[in-house]
C-alpha positions in Angstrom: 168.3 99.5 130.1 167.0 97.5 132.9 163.3 96.6 133.3 161.3 99.8 134.2 157.6 99.6 135.2 155.5 102.8 134.8 152.5 102.6 137.0 149.1 104.1 136.4 150.1 106.6 133.6 147.4 108.1 131.3 148.3 107.2 127.8 147.8 109.9 125.1 148.6 108.5 121.7 145.9 108.5 119.1 147.6 105.6 117.2 147.5 103.4 120.2 144.6 101.1 121.3 145.3 102.3 124.8 144.7 106.0 124.0 143.0 107.9 126.8 143.2 105.1 129.3 145.3 104.7 132.5 147.6 101.8 132.2 150.9 100.2 133.7 153.6 100.0 131.1 156.6 97.7 131.4 159.8 98.5 129.5 162.5 96.0 129.0 165.6 97.2 127.1 164.4 99.1 124.1 160.9 97.6 123.9 157.5 98.0 125.5 156.8 94.4 126.6 153.6 94.7 128.5 150.7 97.1 128.9 147.8 96.7 131.3 147.6 96.0 135.0 151.0 94.7 135.8 152.1 93.0 139.0 155.5 91.6 138.1 158.7 93.1 139.6 160.9 95.4 137.7 164.4 97.0 138.4 162.8 100.4 138.8 159.2 101.5 139.3 157.8 104.9 138.6 154.5 106.0 140.2 152.9 107.9 137.3 149.5 108.7 138.8 148.2 111.9 137.3 150.9 111.9 134.6 150.7 111.6 130.8 152.7 109.0 128.9 153.0 109.8 125.2 155.3 109.1 122.3 158.7 110.8 122.7 158.4 114.5 122.2 160.0 115.8 119.0 161.2 119.4 118.5 161.1 120.7 114.9 163.0 124.0 115.5 166.0 124.4 117.8 169.4 126.0 117.5 172.3 124.3 119.2 174.8 127.0 118.0 177.5 124.2 117.3 179.9 124.6 115.5 181.0 128.2 115.8 179.1 129.6 118.7 179.7 127.0 121.4 179.9 129.6 124.1 176.1 129.9 123.7 175.4 126.2 123.3 177.0 123.0 122.0 175.9 119.6 121.0 176.4 118.2 124.5 174.6 120.9 126.4 171.8 121.2 123.8 171.2 117.4 124.0 171.2 117.6 127.9 168.6 120.5 127.8 166.5 118.5 125.3 166.6 115.4 127.5 165.7 117.4 130.6 162.9 119.0 128.5 161.5 115.6 127.5 162.5 115.5 123.8 163.7 112.2 122.3 164.3 113.9 118.9 165.3 117.5 117.8 165.6 118.9 114.4 168.5 121.5 114.3 168.5 124.8 112.5 171.5 125.3 110.1 172.7 128.7 111.3 176.1 127.7 112.6 179.5 128.6 111.5 180.0 127.0 109.2 176.5 126.8 108.1 175.0 123.2 107.8 175.5 122.8 104.1 177.9 119.9 103.3 177.9 116.2 104.0 180.6 116.7 106.7 178.4 119.2 108.4 175.5 116.7 108.6 177.8 113.9 109.8 179.3 116.1 112.5 175.9 117.0 114.0 174.4 113.5 113.9 177.5 111.6 114.9 176.5 111.1 118.5 173.1 109.6 117.8 174.0 106.0 118.2 174.8 106.5 121.9 172.2 109.1 122.8 168.7 109.2 124.1 167.9 112.4 122.2 168.4 112.0 118.5 169.6 114.9 116.5 168.3 115.6 113.0 170.2 118.3 111.0 168.2 120.7 108.8 170.3 121.7 106.0 170.5 125.2 104.5 168.6 126.1 101.3 171.2 128.6 100.2 174.9 129.0 100.7 175.7 130.5 104.0 171.9 131.2 104.4 172.4 134.4 102.4 169.4 133.7 100.2 171.3 133.9 96.9 172.7 130.5 95.6 171.2 127.1 96.3 173.0 124.4 98.1 173.4 120.7 96.8 170.0 119.6 98.3 169.9 116.1 96.8 173.4 115.3 98.2 172.5 116.8 101.6 169.2 114.7 101.6 171.2 111.5 100.8 173.6 112.5 103.7 170.9 112.7 106.2 169.4 116.1 106.0 165.9 115.9 107.6 164.5 119.0 105.8 165.6 122.3 104.3 165.5 125.8 105.6 167.5 129.0 106.0 166.6 128.6 109.7 166.7 131.9 111.6 166.7 133.8 108.3 163.6 134.0 106.0 163.9 133.0 102.4 163.6 136.5 101.1 164.3 135.7 97.3 161.1 134.7 95.6 162.8 132.9 92.8 164.9 130.9 95.4 161.7 129.9 97.1 160.2 128.8 93.8 163.2 126.8 92.6 163.5 125.1 96.0 160.0 123.9 96.0 160.4 122.5 92.6 163.8 121.0 93.4 162.6 119.3 96.5 159.8 117.4 94.7 162.5 115.1 93.3 162.5 113.4 96.7 159.4 114.9 98.3 161.5 117.0 100.7 160.1 119.5 103.1 160.9 123.2 102.9 160.6 125.2 106.1 160.5 128.9 106.1 160.0 131.5 108.8 157.9 134.1 107.0 159.1 137.6 107.4 159.5 140.6 105.3 163.0 141.7 106.4 162.6 145.2 105.1 159.3 145.9 106.9 160.8 144.6 110.1 164.1 146.4 109.7 165.3 148.0 113.0 162.1 146.6 114.6 162.4 145.3 118.2 158.8 144.5 119.2 155.2 144.1 118.0 154.0 147.3 116.2 151.0 148.7 118.2 150.0 150.8 121.1 152.6 149.6 123.4 155.4 150.2 121.0 154.1 153.7 120.3 153.9 154.4 124.0 157.5 153.0 124.6 158.9 154.8 121.6 160.2 151.7 120.1 160.3 150.7 116.4 157.5 148.1 115.8 157.4 144.9 113.8 154.0 144.8 112.2 152.0 141.7 111.6 151.9 142.8 107.9 155.6 141.8 107.7 154.5 138.2 108.4 151.3 138.1 106.5 152.7 139.5 103.2 155.3 136.6 103.1 152.7 134.1 104.0 150.6 135.2 101.1 153.6 135.2 98.8 154.6 131.8 99.9 151.2 130.4 99.4 151.0 131.9 95.9 154.3 130.4 94.9 153.4 127.1 96.3 150.1 127.1 94.3 152.3 127.7 91.2 155.1 125.4 92.0 153.7 122.6 94.0 155.7 120.8 96.7 155.5 120.8 100.5 156.0 123.9 102.5 156.0 124.3 106.3 155.9 127.9 107.7 157.4 128.3 111.2 156.7 130.5 114.2 153.3 131.9 113.1 152.0 134.7 115.2 149.2 136.5 113.4 145.4 135.9 113.0 145.5 136.8 109.4 148.4 134.4 108.7 146.4 131.6 110.2 143.3 132.6 108.1 145.5 132.5 104.9 146.9 129.1 105.9 143.3 127.8 106.6 142.0 128.9 103.3 145.0 127.5 101.4 144.6 124.0 102.9 141.0 123.9 101.9 142.3 124.4 98.3 144.4 121.3 98.7 147.8 122.9 99.1 150.4 120.9 101.0 150.9 123.7 103.7 151.6 123.2 107.4 152.8 125.5 110.2 154.0 125.7 113.8 154.0 127.9 116.7 156.5 128.4 119.4 155.5 127.1 122.7 156.1 130.3 124.5 154.2 132.5 122.0 150.9 132.7 123.9 152.6 133.1 127.4 153.0 136.9 127.1 151.6 139.8 125.1 153.5 142.9 124.1 152.7 144.7 127.4 155.4 142.4 129.0 158.0 144.7 127.3 157.1 147.8 129.2 160.1 147.3 131.5 162.6 146.9 128.5 163.6 143.5 129.7 165.5 141.9 126.9 164.5 138.3 128.0 161.2 139.1 126.2 162.8 140.1 123.0 161.8 137.4 120.4 161.1 137.2 116.7 158.3 136.9 115.9 157.5 139.3 118.8 154.9 138.8 121.4 151.7 140.2 120.0 148.5 141.5 121.4 145.9 139.6 123.4 143.8 139.4 120.3 146.4 137.6 118.3 147.1 135.3 121.3 143.4 134.3 121.2 143.7 133.6 117.5 146.7 131.3 118.2 144.7 129.4 120.7 141.9 128.9 118.2 144.6 127.8 115.7 145.7 125.1 118.1 142.2 124.0 118.7 141.0 123.8 115.1 144.3 122.1 113.9 145.5 125.0 111.7 148.7 124.9 113.8 150.1 121.5 113.1 153.2 121.5 115.3 154.4 123.1 118.6 158.1 123.8 118.6 160.5 125.0 121.3 162.0 127.9 119.3 165.1 127.3 121.4 167.6 130.2 120.6 170.3 130.4 123.3 172.4 133.5 123.8 175.2 134.5 126.1 175.0 137.5 128.4 176.9 139.7 126.0 174.1 139.3 123.5 171.3 140.1 125.9 172.6 142.5 128.5 172.5 145.4 126.2 170.2 148.3 125.5 166.9 146.8 124.1 167.5 148.0 120.6 170.9 146.2 120.4 170.1 143.0 122.1 169.6 139.7 120.0 166.2 138.1 119.6 165.6 134.7 121.2 164.7 132.5 124.2 166.4 129.4 125.5 163.3 127.3 125.8 163.8 123.6 125.5 163.3 123.0 129.3 160.1 125.2 129.6 158.0 123.8 126.8 156.4 121.3 129.3 155.4 124.3 131.5 154.0 126.1 128.5 152.0 122.9 127.5 150.6 122.6 131.0 149.5 126.2 130.8 148.1 125.8 127.3 146.1 122.8 128.4 143.7 125.0 130.3 142.4 126.2 127.0 143.3 123.5 124.5 142.8 119.7 124.9 146.0 118.0 126.2 145.7 115.2 123.6 145.8 117.8 120.8 148.9 119.5 122.4 150.6 116.2 122.7 149.9 115.2 119.1 151.5 118.5 118.0 154.6 117.6 119.9 154.8 113.8 118.8 153.0 112.4 115.9 152.6 115.5 113.7 156.3 116.6 113.5 157.3 113.0 112.7 154.7 112.7 109.9 156.0 116.0 108.4 159.5 114.8 108.5 158.8 111.1 107.5 160.3 109.7 110.6 159.2 106.3 112.0 156.2 106.4 114.4 156.3 104.1 117.4 152.9 104.0 119.0 152.4 102.9 122.6 151.7 99.1 122.0 153.2 95.9 123.1 156.2 95.0 121.1 156.9 98.4 119.9 160.1 100.3 120.4 160.1 102.4 123.7 160.2 106.0 122.4 158.4 107.6 125.2 158.0 110.8 127.3 156.5 110.8 130.7 155.0 114.2 131.6 153.6 115.5 135.0 151.4 118.6 134.2 151.2 119.4 138.0 154.9 119.2 139.0 156.1 122.5 140.3 159.7 123.5 139.8 161.9 126.5 139.0 164.4 127.0 136.2 167.6 128.1 138.0 171.3 127.3 138.0 170.9 123.9 139.6 168.2 122.8 137.2 169.3 124.6 133.9 171.2 122.2 131.5 171.7 124.9 128.8 174.7 127.1 128.7 172.4 130.1 128.4 169.9 131.8 130.6 168.0 134.1 128.2 164.4 133.4 129.2 161.6 135.3 130.9 161.0 132.1 132.9 164.3 132.3 134.8 163.8 131.8 138.5 160.0 132.0 138.1 157.9 129.2 139.7 156.7 126.9 137.0 154.0 124.2 136.8 154.5 121.2 134.3 157.6 119.2 133.8 158.7 116.0 132.1 159.6 113.2 134.4 161.4 110.7 132.2 162.2 109.8 128.7 163.0 106.5 127.0 164.6 106.0 123.6 167.3 104.1 121.8 167.5 101.5 124.5 168.4 104.1 127.1 166.4 106.2 129.6 166.7 109.5 131.6 164.7 110.2 134.8 164.6 113.7 136.0 
């Protein structure tokens, strides 16, 4: 990487002595060499007035569908979508074919890291083939490089499996990630259970299906100990349970999908499968609760929730379409929108420092001499996600061809850079 000068960027990095200040930043190869008012020449200069410079964004929940479902996404297209979206690191869900549950699986997914800007961190399955019945060899997988353990798109439905996993992971202080969902209460459900689902005649997915498992998980965590992270929280009561558990000293954290507050369940009135996600879009009252959870720190992390699908999985009757949104490239627009209600520095912390702390990854603050692991974000950049800008293989998103505001401009990592 040649010398690059970022001019007049606002630095948002609470671990940096420059936090909240507008500075020039000079990058040479893989290091930040100077911060301040810089007049020296560089090979390339970026006018970053009005933009935010932060530690590189990190996504704790994405599915690249490779191996096994490469027609939806593969490692190459997934990395490109992540780079375009501003991510220097992505933790990958294990729901591939084969499932990420052996040393070879871990090696395959992370093999391209040495020459990539966006680093991939495989999450290994808790149970064989994510069926929820028999535990994988988690110590071996941890040694091989698994960043955390989860059954990914599937909840850990078996209470004894959850208990034993929490106990087992304590041998190396590993992190268990679960998506809390009672699969029986949600069976055949396609959207949030409420007035809208009743009017549309569609089977609902009650918040109770999430809240019951949140409570179960917390009770088992109290009994077993360990570290538990619950993903894609969507309910006010779920957040209240997590707040209370934290006050008791439990090692519990949670995240929210970046798009979760963008729509309420009324968006499904036209039966557009682009809006079919799990957890579903909830009511305006639940959205208000999520905003509060971001503001008060109950929600530790914001994730993309990137779940790409081909047309054959989405262009179906609503009941038969798959859940999920391709979302790596629209996180920036979601963050720009959220910043109208939540302080930008809090949102950035949930995309940078917090996920790395949970996963015990190195934190490179914006200081002279530190490694350049950076994302430059323009909250006012207007653009459209369309064929010429889309890097994913999939287009299953309600943001397709919709005018958006907020985009990452550049990322720096691993001695490389990418400028949009």
